[in-house]
C-alpha positions as CSV (number, residue, x, y, z in Angstrom):
1,X,11.5,-19.6,-0.1
2,X,14.1,-16.5,1.1
3,X,12.8,-13.5,1.7
4,X,14.9,-10.6,0.9
5,X,14.6,-7.3,3.0
6,X,13.2,-4.2,2.1
7,X,15.4,-1.9,-0.2
8,X,14.6,1.8,-0.8
9,X,16.0,1.6,-4.0
10,X,14.2,-1.4,-5.3
11,X,10.7,-0.4,-3.5
12,X,7.5,1.2,-4.8
13,X,4.1,2.4,-2.6
14,X,1.1,0.8,-3.9
15,X,-1.8,2.3,-1.5
16,X,-5.1,0.4,-3.3
17,X,-8.5,2.6,-3.7
18,X,-8.8,4.0,0.3
19,X,-11.7,6.4,-1.0
20,X,-14.6,8.2,0.7
21,X,-17.2,6.0,0.0
22,X,-15.0,3.0,2.1
23,X,-15.1,5.6,5.1
24,X,-18.1,4.4,6.8
25,X,-18.4,0.6,5.8
26,X,-15.0,-0.4,6.9
27,X,-13.5,-1.0,10.3
28,X,-10.8,1.3,11.6
29,X,-11.1,2.8,8.3
30,X,-9.2,6.1,9.9
31,X,-6.2,4.1,11.2
32,X,-6.0,2.5,7.8
33,X,-6.2,5.7,6.4
34,X,-4.0,7.2,8.2
35,X,-0.9,3.8,8.4
36,X,-1.2,4.4,4.6
37,X,-0.9,7.9,5.0
38,X,2.8,7.5,6.8
39,X,3.6,5.0,4.4
40,X,3.4,7.8,2.1
41,X,5.3,10.2,3.8
42,X,8.5,8.0,4.3
43,X,8.4,7.1,1.1
44,X,8.2,10.1,-0.3
45,X,11.0,11.2,2.1
46,X,13.1,7.9,0.7
47,X,12.6,8.4,-2.8
48,X,10.1,5.8,-3.5
49,X,7.8,6.0,-6.5
50,X,4.0,6.0,-5.4
51,X,0.8,4.2,-7.1
52,X,-2.3,5.4,-5.8
53,X,-5.2,3.7,-7.6
54,X,-9.1,5.0,-7.2
55,X,-11.8,2.6,-8.1
56,X,-14.6,4.0,-10.3
57,X,-14.4,7.6,-8.3
58,X,-17.7,8.5,-10.1
59,X,-19.5,6.5,-8.0
60,X,-17.3,5.5,-5.0
61,X,-15.6,9.3,-4.7
62,X,-12.1,10.4,-4.6
63,X,-9.2,9.2,-2.1
64,X,-9.7,10.2,1.2
65,X,-8.2,14.0,2.6
66,X,-5.8,12.4,4.9
67,X,-4.0,11.0,1.7
68,X,-4.0,14.5,-0.4
69,X,-0.6,14.9,0.8
70,X,1.1,11.8,-1.2
71,X,-1.0,12.5,-4.1
72,X,0.9,15.6,-4.9
73,X,4.2,13.0,-5.7
74,X,1.6,10.1,-6.5
75,X,0.9,8.6,-9.7
76,X,-2.7,8.6,-9.5
77,X,-4.7,5.7,-11.4
78,X,-8.8,5.8,-12.2
79,X,-9.6,2.2,-12.7
80,X,-12.5,-0.3,-13.1
81,X,-10.8,-3.8,-13.1
82,X,-10.2,-5.0,-9.6
83,X,-6.4,-5.5,-10.0
84,X,-4.4,-2.5,-10.1
85,X,-2.1,-3.9,-12.6
86,X,-4.8,-3.8,-15.1
87,X,-5.1,0.1,-14.7
88,X,-4.0,2.4,-18.0
89,X,-0.5,3.6,-16.9
90,X,0.4,1.2,-14.1
91,X,3.4,0.9,-13.7
92,X,6.6,0.3,-10.9
93,X,9.0,2.4,-12.7
94,X,11.4,-0.6,-12.9
95,X,11.3,-1.5,-9.3
96,X,10.6,-4.8,-7.9
97,X,9.7,-4.9,-4.8
98,X,6.4,-3.7,-3.7
99,X,4.5,-2.1,-0.3
100,X,0.5,-2.8,-0.8
101,X,-1.8,-1.0,1.3
102,X,-5.5,-0.6,1.0
103,X,-8.9,-1.3,0.6
104,X,-10.4,-4.2,0.3
105,X,-8.2,-6.5,1.0
106,X,-10.2,-9.8,0.0
107,X,-11.1,-8.0,-3.7
108,X,-9.1,-4.8,-5.0
109,X,-5.8,-5.4,-3.1
110,X,-5.9,-9.0,-3.3
111,X,-6.3,-9.4,-6.8
112,X,-3.5,-6.3,-7.2
113,X,-1.3,-8.3,-5.2
114,X,-1.6,-12.0,-7.1
115,X,-1.2,-10.4,-10.3
116,X,2.3,-8.6,-8.8
117,X,3.1,-12.2,-7.3
118,X,2.6,-13.4,-11.2
119,X,5.3,-11.4,-12.4
120,X,7.7,-12.2,-10.0
121,X,7.5,-9.0,-7.9
122,X,8.1,-8.9,-4.0
123,X,5.4,-7.8,-2.2
124,X,5.4,-6.4,1.4
125,X,1.5,-6.0,3.1
126,X,0.9,-3.3,5.3
127,X,-1.4,-5.5,7.2
128,X,-2.2,-2.8,9.5
129,X,-2.9,-0.9,6.8
130,X,-5.5,-3.1,5.2
131,X,-9.1,-3.3,5.7
132,X,-12.3,-5.1,4.2
133,X,-16.3,-4.5,5.9
134,X,-15.9,-8.2,7.1
135,X,-12.7,-9.0,9.4
136,X,-13.0,-12.5,7.8
137,X,-12.9,-11.4,4.5
138,X,-9.8,-9.4,5.7
139,X,-8.3,-12.1,7.2
140,X,-9.3,-15.3,4.7
141,X,-7.4,-12.6,2.0
142,X,-4.2,-11.9,4.2
143,X,-3.6,-15.6,4.7
144,X,-4.1,-15.7,0.4
145,X,-1.4,-13.6,0.2
146,X,0.7,-14.6,1.9
147,X,0.6,-18.3,0.7
148,X,1.1,-16.6,-2.6
149,X,4.4,-15.2,-1.4
150,X,3.3,-12.0,0.0
151,X,5.5,-11.0,3.5
152,X,3.2,-9.9,5.7
153,X,4.4,-6.7,7.8
154,X,3.3,-3.5,9.4
155,X,3.6,0.5,8.6
156,X,6.4,0.7,11.5
157,X,8.6,-2.2,10.1
158,X,8.5,-1.7,6.7
159,X,9.5,2.1,7.6
160,X,12.5,1.1,9.7
161,X,13.5,-1.5,7.1
162,X,13.1,0.9,4.5
163,X,15.4,3.2,6.8
164,X,18.1,0.8,8.1
165,X,19.7,3.2,10.3
166,X,19.2,5.8,13.0
167,X,21.9,7.3,11.0
168,X,19.6,7.7,7.9
169,X,18.9,11.6,7.0
170,X,15.3,10.8,7.6
171,X,14.9,8.6,10.4
172,X,13.5,12.0,13.0
173,X,11.2,12.5,10.6
174,X,10.0,9.1,10.5
175,X,10.4,8.3,13.7
176,X,8.1,11.4,14.7
177,X,5.7,10.0,12.6
178,X,5.2,6.6,14.0
179,X,5.6,7.7,17.4
């Protein structure tokens, strides 16, 4: 399988269910939220559409406050279906590459990625911004998504692949967030 390079003009960011209820039960939830915030700010600077989902927010709470700056330009969708693609109003706005981060990796993230792959969207996993209550559930889900054609990556790698060149006018700001 040939894997294309990420292109800012073709990519969208999907942030899946990084919500208050998961903060105390998912290991490294603060680090996951911080990485998602970096991805969101980079996406905003580079003009990528940002889609944020909230799984049953009445019961699981809102998106964590660390992501609040991203919500100003994002499309925020409430959902009860586990796959983000099933949320009312879900759209990649004509993009065919999707960067995915969020929780829980083995439930909502995996079902979203499998549905995206079924539409032949190219999917990149920000593995350092994916979380589950169980490490084995997380790792098994990542393996399954990769077998389905998703590309495993990291926040830093994704940001620099989108930038392409240190001459990019957003390079210094994005580099400062990562370093």
